[in-house]
N, C-alpha and C positions, 0 to 999 in steps of 0.2 A: 311291453313294460314299460311304464314314466316315471321317471324320478325328478325329484327338485332340488336343487342344491339350497342349503342356509348358511348363511354366514353371519354370525354372532358379531355385532357392534355394539359400542360405547355411546354411536352418535349415529343414529339414520340417517342427518341430513349431511354430513361429510362422506358418509358411507355413498349414497345417492349420486353425490356429487363425482367421486371418484369412481365407481363402476359406471356412472353413466357419461360425464363428460371426458371422464380421464379415459376409460377403457372403451365406450361407445355401445354399452347396452343400452337398451332402450325401456325407458321407465314407464309401466304399467299402472301404478298406482304408489302413491306415498302417503303413510300417515306418520304420527309422531314416534310410533313403535314398532313400525315394521315399514318395510316397501318392496312392491313386487318388480323384479326387472327381467327384461329376456334377452336374451342371444340367442337369434334365429329361433326355434322353436324351443331351445333349452330355458325353462324358468328358474329363476335365483330368487330365494327370500331374503331380504337384509332384515335382522331381528335385532333389535334393541335388547340386551340382557345384562342386569345389572352387577358391578364389579364386586369381590367377595366373596365369602364363603358360600357355596353350594352345595350341600352335603358331603361328601367325600373329597370334594375338588374345591380350589378356590381361584376364582376368576379374577384375572387383569387384563388390563390392556396395553403392557408396556410390549415392545417386540418380544415374540415366541417363538421356536420352533416348533413345529407339528409335520408329522411325516407323509401328511396329506393337504396339498395346496393345489390351486388353480394356475394352469399353465393356458394361456391365451395365444393361439398364432397372430400375428400381424405382418403385414408386408412390410412396412418400412420402421425397423424397430428402433432408428432414432426419433421419427417424429413420432412414434407413440410413446416411446419413455418421457418424450420432453411432454405431451399432453397427460399423461399419468402423474407427472409430478407437479404440474401446474394445478392439476384437481387435489393435491394432496398425497399422493403417494409418495413415497420414500427409495430413492436408488441405493440399492447396496454394493457398493463396490462399481468397478467398471463394468462396463456390457462386454461379455465374453463374446471373442467373436473368431468363428475358425472355418474352413473351407465347407463345412457342413452348414452355416448359418450364423446365428447370434441369439444370446441367451441375455437377457437384464432379469436380474433378481431384485424385485421391489416388497416392499410392502404397503398395505393399504391405511388410512388414516388410523385405523385400530391394531394394528399390528401384524394383521394376519398376513401369510406369506403370498405372493400372486409373482408370475413368470412370465413375463413376453419373450416369445420363442420366434425367428424368421429362418425362413429355409434360403440356404444361398440362390442366387441368383444364377440360373442355367443359362 
């Protein structure tokens, strides 16, 4: 079974910069209203979706909480956070470090939650 991950954003170019340059995903194709990026064999679709009422929901691009978010495993948490922030992401608090590894909570430029996770070096 194959599946794709769709990420709704208000600005495709900003999102491509974040997910491409910031997180290292490969940009396959980019258009004004959508982009296809990949991480290994996994396809991500970045889709422009307007803010405002849409049926029973209303979409906005302020930072929001959702029970579903993306976690990206990284080798060096400090370097990964630096790249992500330089590409438009926002670090939310300090990097959390423990004996098991480190976790950085971020949001992409459209307010979607993204975590960077690294395992402890053995």
